[in-house]
C-alpha positions in Angstrom: 29.5 10.2 34.8 27.6 6.9 35.1 24.4 8.8 36.1 24.7 11.2 33.1 25.2 8.3 30.7 22.3 6.4 32.2 20.1 9.5 31.6 21.4 9.9 28.1 20.7 6.2 27.3 17.2 6.6 28.5 16.2 2.9 28.9 13.7 2.4 31.7 15.1 0.4 34.7 18.5 0.1 33.1 21.8 1.6 34.4 25.1 2.3 32.7 27.8 0.5 34.7 30.8 1.7 32.6 31.6 3.3 29.2 34.4 3.0 26.7 34.9 4.9 23.5 36.8 3.3 20.6 37.0 5.8 17.7 33.4 6.5 16.6 32.0 3.6 18.6 30.7 4.1 22.2 30.5 0.9 24.2 28.2 1.0 27.2 28.1 -1.8 29.8 24.6 -1.9 31.1 22.4 -4.0 33.4 19.0 -3.8 35.1 18.6 -1.9 38.3 16.5 -4.7 39.8 18.6 -7.6 41.1 15.7 -10.0 41.2 13.2 -11.6 38.7 10.0 -13.5 38.7 10.3 -17.2 37.8 8.4 -17.9 34.6 7.7 -21.5 35.8 6.1 -20.9 39.2 5.8 -17.2 39.5 8.1 -17.0 42.6 10.4 -14.0 43.0 14.0 -15.0 42.9 17.1 -13.0 44.1 19.4 -16.0 43.8 21.9 -15.1 41.0 23.0 -18.1 39.1 25.1 -16.6 36.3 25.9 -13.4 34.5 25.7 -13.6 30.7 27.1 -10.8 28.6 26.1 -10.0 25.0 26.8 -7.1 22.6 23.8 -5.4 20.9 23.3 -2.4 18.7 21.4 0.6 20.1 20.4 4.0 18.8 23.4 6.3 17.9 24.3 9.2 20.2 25.1 12.1 17.9 27.7 10.8 15.4 28.7 7.9 17.7 27.6 4.3 17.1 26.4 2.8 20.3 27.0 -0.8 21.3 25.5 -2.1 24.6 27.4 -4.7 26.5 24.3 -6.1 28.2 24.4 -8.2 31.4 21.5 -10.6 31.1 21.3 -12.1 34.6 20.4 -15.7 35.0 18.6 -16.6 38.3 17.8 -19.9 40.0 14.4 -20.3 41.7 14.6 -21.7 45.2 11.0 -22.9 45.0 11.0 -25.0 41.8 14.8 -25.2 41.5 14.8 -24.2 37.8 17.1 -21.6 36.3 15.9 -18.8 34.0 17.0 -15.6 32.3 15.6 -12.3 33.4 13.3 -10.6 31.0 14.7 -7.4 29.3 12.0 -5.1 28.0 14.3 -3.5 25.5 15.8 -6.6 24.0 14.4 -9.7 22.4 15.7 -13.3 23.0 18.9 -14.0 21.1 18.7 -10.6 19.3 21.8 -8.5 18.5 19.9 -5.2 18.5 17.4 -3.4 20.8 13.8 -3.0 19.9 14.1 0.7 19.4 17.1 0.3 17.1 15.0 -2.1 15.0 12.3 0.5 14.9 14.8 3.2 13.9 16.0 1.0 11.0 12.5 0.0 9.8 11.5 3.6 9.5 14.4 4.2 7.2 13.6 1.1 5.1 10.0 2.4 4.6 11.3 5.5 2.8 14.4 4.0 1.2 15.6 0.5 0.4 17.5 -2.3 2.2 20.8 -1.8 0.5 21.0 1.9 1.2 19.9 1.5 4.8 22.4 -1.3 5.4 25.2 0.8 3.9 24.3 4.0 5.9 24.1 2.2 9.2 27.1 -0.2 8.9 24.9 -3.3 8.6 24.7 -6.1 6.2 21.6 -6.6 3.9 20.9 -9.8 5.8 20.8 -7.9 9.2 18.3 -5.3 7.8 16.2 -8.0 6.2 16.2 -9.9 9.5 14.8 -6.9 11.3 12.1 -6.4 8.7 11.1 -10.1 8.9 10.8 -9.8 12.7 8.5 -6.9 12.4 6.5 -8.7 9.7 5.9 -11.7 12.0 4.3 -9.4 14.6 2.4 -7.5 11.9 0.7 -10.5 10.2 -2.1 -11.2 9.9 -3.4 -7.6 9.5 -6.3 -6.8 11.8 -9.5 -6.6 9.6 -12.2 -7.2 12.1 -13.9 -3.9 11.1 -13.7 -4.5 7.4 -17.0 -3.7 5.7 -16.1 -2.2 2.3 -13.4 -3.9 0.3 -11.6 -2.5 -2.7 -9.8 -4.8 -5.2 -7.5 -3.6 -7.9 -4.1 -4.6 -9.5 -0.8 -3.1 -10.3 2.3 -4.3 -12.2 5.1 -5.6 -9.9 7.8 -5.7 -12.6 7.4 -3.1 -15.3 7.4 -4.5 -18.8 7.1 -8.2 -17.7 3.3 -8.2 -17.4 3.7 -9.5 -13.8 0.6 -8.2 -12.0 -0.3 -8.4 -8.4 -3.7 -7.9 -6.8 -4.3 -5.1 -4.2 -6.8 -5.5 -1.3 -7.9 -2.4 0.5 -10.1 -1.5 3.4 -11.9 1.5 1.8 -13.2 2.9 5.1 -9.9 2.9 6.9 -8.0 3.8 3.7 -5.4 1.1 4.4 -3.8 -1.7 2.4 -4.7 -5.0 4.0 -3.1 -7.5 1.6 -1.5 -8.3 -1.7 -1.9 -11.4 -3.9 1.1 -12.5 -5.9 -0.9 -13.4 -9.0 -4.2 -12.3 -10.4 -5.4 -15.9 -11.0 -8.8 -16.4 -9.4 -7.5 -19.4 -7.4 -4.8 -17.3 -5.8 -7.1 -14.4 -5.0 -9.6 -16.8 -3.5 -6.9 -18.4 -1.4 -5.8 -15.0 -0.1 -9.3 -13.8 0.7 -10.2 -16.9 2.5 -7.4 -16.3 4.9 -9.5 -13.4 6.2 -11.9 -16.0 7.6 -15.6 -16.8 7.0 -16.7 -14.3 9.6 -15.0 -11.4 7.9 -16.1 -12.5 4.4 -19.7 -12.7 5.6 -19.6 -9.2 7.1 -18.3 -7.5 4.0 -21.1 -5.4 2.6 -19.7 -3.8 -0.5 -16.8 -4.6 -2.9 -15.5 -2.0 -5.4 -13.7 -3.5 -8.4 -12.7 -2.7 -11.9 -14.4 -4.5 -14.8 -12.5 -7.7 -14.6 -14.6 -10.9 -14.7 -12.3 -12.7 -12.3 -13.1 -10.4 -9.4 -16.8 -10.2 -10.0 -17.6 -13.9 -10.1 -15.2 -14.5 -7.2 -16.8 -11.9 -4.9 -20.3 -13.3 -5.5 -18.9 -16.8 -4.7 -17.1 -16.1 -1.4 -18.7 -12.9 0.0 -22.4 -13.9 0.3 -23.6 -10.6 1.7 -21.7 -8.2 -0.5 -22.9 -6.1 -3.4 -20.4 -5.5 -6.2 -20.0 -1.9 -7.5 -17.8 -0.6 -10.3 -16.3 2.7 -9.4 -16.9 5.7 -11.7 -13.1 6.0 -12.3 -13.0 2.7 -14.1 -16.1 3.4 -16.1 -14.9 6.8 -17.3 -11.5 5.2 -18.0 -12.9 3.0 -20.8 -14.8 5.9 -22.3 -11.5 7.9 -22.3 -9.6 5.0 -23.9 -12.1 4.7 -26.7 -12.1 8.5 -27.3 -8.3 8.5 -27.4 -8.4 5.6 -29.8 -10.7 7.6 -32.1 -8.3 10.5 -31.9 -5.4 8.3 -33.0 -7.5 6.8 -35.8 -8.5 10.3 -37.0 -4.9 11.4 -37.1 -4.0 8.3 -39.2 -6.8 9.0 -41.6 -5.8 12.7 -41.9 -2.2 11.5 -42.8 -3.5 9.1 -45.4 -5.7 11.8 -47.0 -2.8 14.2 -47.3 -4.7 16.9 -45.4 -1.7 18.9 -44.1 -3.6 21.4 -42.0 -5.7 18.7 -40.4 -2.6 16.6 -39.7 -0.9 19.6 -38.2 -3.8 19.9 -35.6 -3.5 16.3 -34.6 0.3 16.3 -34.6 0.1 19.0 -31.9 -1.6 16.4 -29.6 1.5 14.1 -29.6 2.2 13.3 -26.0 -0.6 15.5 -24.7 -4.1 14.1 -24.4 -5.4 16.7 -21.9 -7.3 18.9 -24.3 -9.6 16.0 -25.2 -9.7 13.8 -22.1 -9.6 16.4 -19.3 -12.8 17.9 -18.1 -13.5 20.9 -20.2 -14.2 23.2 -17.2 -10.7 22.4 -15.9 -8.8 23.3 -19.1 -6.6 26.4 -19.3 -7.3 29.0 -22.0 -4.5 27.6 -24.1 -5.9 24.1 -23.9 -9.4 25.3 -24.7 -8.1 26.9 -27.9 -6.4 23.7 -28.9 -9.6 21.8 -28.2 -11.6 24.2 -30.4 -9.2 23.6 -33.3 -9.5 19.8 -32.8 -13.3 19.9 -32.8 -13.3 22.1 -35.9 -10.9 19.7 -37.7 -12.9 16.5 -36.7 -16.7 16.5 -36.3 -16.5 12.9 -35.0 -14.1 13.9 -32.2 -16.4 16.9 -31.5 -19.4 14.6 -31.0 -17.5 12.1 -29.0 -16.0 14.8 -26.8 -19.5 16.2 -26.1 -20.7 12.7 -25.1 -17.7 12.3 -22.9 -18.5 15.5 -21.1 -22.1 14.4 -20.7 -20.9 11.2 -19.2 -18.7 13.0 -16.7 -21.6 15.2 -15.7 -23.9 12.2 -15.3 -21.8 11.0 -12.4 -21.2 14.5 -11.0 -24.8 15.8 -11.1 -27.0 12.9 -10.4 -27.3 12.3 -6.7 -30.7 10.6 -7.0 -30.8 6.9 -7.9 -33.7 7.2 -10.3 -32.4 10.1 -12.3 -29.0 8.5 -12.3 -30.3 5.3 -13.9 -32.5 7.2 -16.4 -29.6 9.4 -17.3 -27.2 6.5 -17.9 -29.8 4.7 -20.1 -30.3 7.8 -22.1 -26.6 8.3 -22.6 -26.1 4.7 -23.7 -28.7 5.2 -26.5 -27.0 8.4 -27.7 -23.5 7.1 -27.4 -23.8 3.7 -29.0 -23.0 4.8 -32.6 -19.7 6.4 -31.4 -18.7 4.4 -28.3 -19.7 0.9 -29.3 -17.1 -0.9 -27.2 -17.7 1.2 -24.1 -21.5 0.9 -24.4 -21.3 -2.9 -24.7 -19.1 -3.1 -21.6 -21.3 -0.7 -19.6 -24.4 -2.8 -20.5 -22.7 -6.0 -19.3 -21.9 -4.3 -16.0 -25.0 -2.2 -15.8 -26.1 -3.5 -12.4 -22.7 -3.0 -10.8 -22.3 0.5 -12.3 -25.8 1.4 -11.2 -24.7 0.5 -7.7 -22.5 3.6 -7.7 -25.6 5.8 -7.8 -27.1 3.8 -4.9 -24.1 3.8 -2.6 -21.6 6.4 -4.1 -18.8 4.0 -3.2 -15.5 5.1 -4.9 -12.2 3.5 -5.4 -10.4 6.8 -5.1 -8.8 5.4 -1.9 -7.7 2.3 -3.8 -6.2 4.4 -6.6 -4.4 6.5 -4.0 -2.9 3.4 -2.5 -1.9 2.1 -5.9 0.0 5.4 -6.5 1.8 5.0 -3.1 2.7 1.4 -4.0 4.3 2.7 -7.2 6.4 5.1 -5.1 7.5 2.3 -2.9 8.6 0.3 -6.0 10.6 3.3 -7.2 12.3 4.0 -3.9 13.2 0.3 -3.7 14.5 0.4 -7.3 11.9 -2.1 -8.3 11.0 -5.5 -6.7 11.3 -8.9 -8.2 10.6 -10.7 -4.9 6.9 -10.5 -4.0 7.4 -11.2 -0.3 9.8 -8.3 0.1 7.4 -6.0 -1.7 4.5 -7.2 0.4 6.3 -6.5 3.7 7.5 -3.1 2.6 4.0 -2.2 1.4 2.2 -3.3 4.6 4.8 -1.5 6.8 3.9 1.7 5.0 0.3 1.5 6.3 0.6 -0.4 9.5 3.7 1.2 11.0 4.7 3.0 13.3 3.5 0.8 16.1 5.4 -1.4 18.6 5.9 -4.1 16.0 9.6 -4.6 16.6 8.8 -6.0 20.1 
């Protein structure tokens, strides 16, 4: 029976000495096979047992049974240096009430759920689960960024409706989150980035950002060898916003002019911006029909939509730096009467936007990570504590590895 239980337990160099079942709880008394240990002070092997110390720790469940290990941590006395010491247990940390593998089992649940649910489902307190998460975080920080060459910077809202934004730092080449900053103040971002170290900051070659002045000036300040690029996603976004603003304005004008048929067309767009904003070649037949009606009702929207399509194609079709730059300059001239705000913004950021045609760097990876961060927020029923959110987020990209050890 002891041999079978030892095999089922499957902890290397550990044997089950006895077992006891109390309801749904299985208590296994265990110890190491080896009855000797190396002295950590002088390196001498010692077989002189000084004391047996028992402790109860949680381990992985067996079927529907909770497993508690009654661990015998032997204490030896070295004959050479006369010092006493505890044997090292590869499956258990010092003064921990759970095995490494049990902590890993809990952490994997936390990643896809939240602390309260995991605690309740496993008969733990919230504090016990948080303790395991914190232990892993200590081993995980700082994140290894020695290969960082292309950095993405963006932001998301931590608490919806409270305008509490945090900054997201991403290694674009590895596709992994490497850090979060609790505020989007330049001083906080600079502090977080400087933790990467001067060597890493100097080796960064490209930084992809949105069109926020805070990031641009900061990157030039602390990343001396980096070029700043604005991803096409953010550039197209401002064009979309201005086009949608024109749609809303046209709808309001139609209402004020008592043009019922025209108003009817724009009313049909309520809650659905796809016909105007989505690439025309990706529209369904029904959406194309709706778009035709809109263009017929509003010549302004028809022109702006055509310019929007040209802008999309500019980034899709121009693989050459020279034609890309000429195409962008030509578009700015044609679009200025209709997209005044967008044109002014693009002119201010022309160098960084032009960088896209040179390097084709994209923040698609960053946007994908932002979407995953939003899922983490929802699964955790929102986060008000930045530290908790940071740990949960980093675990999602840098686990599973042996971080619980």
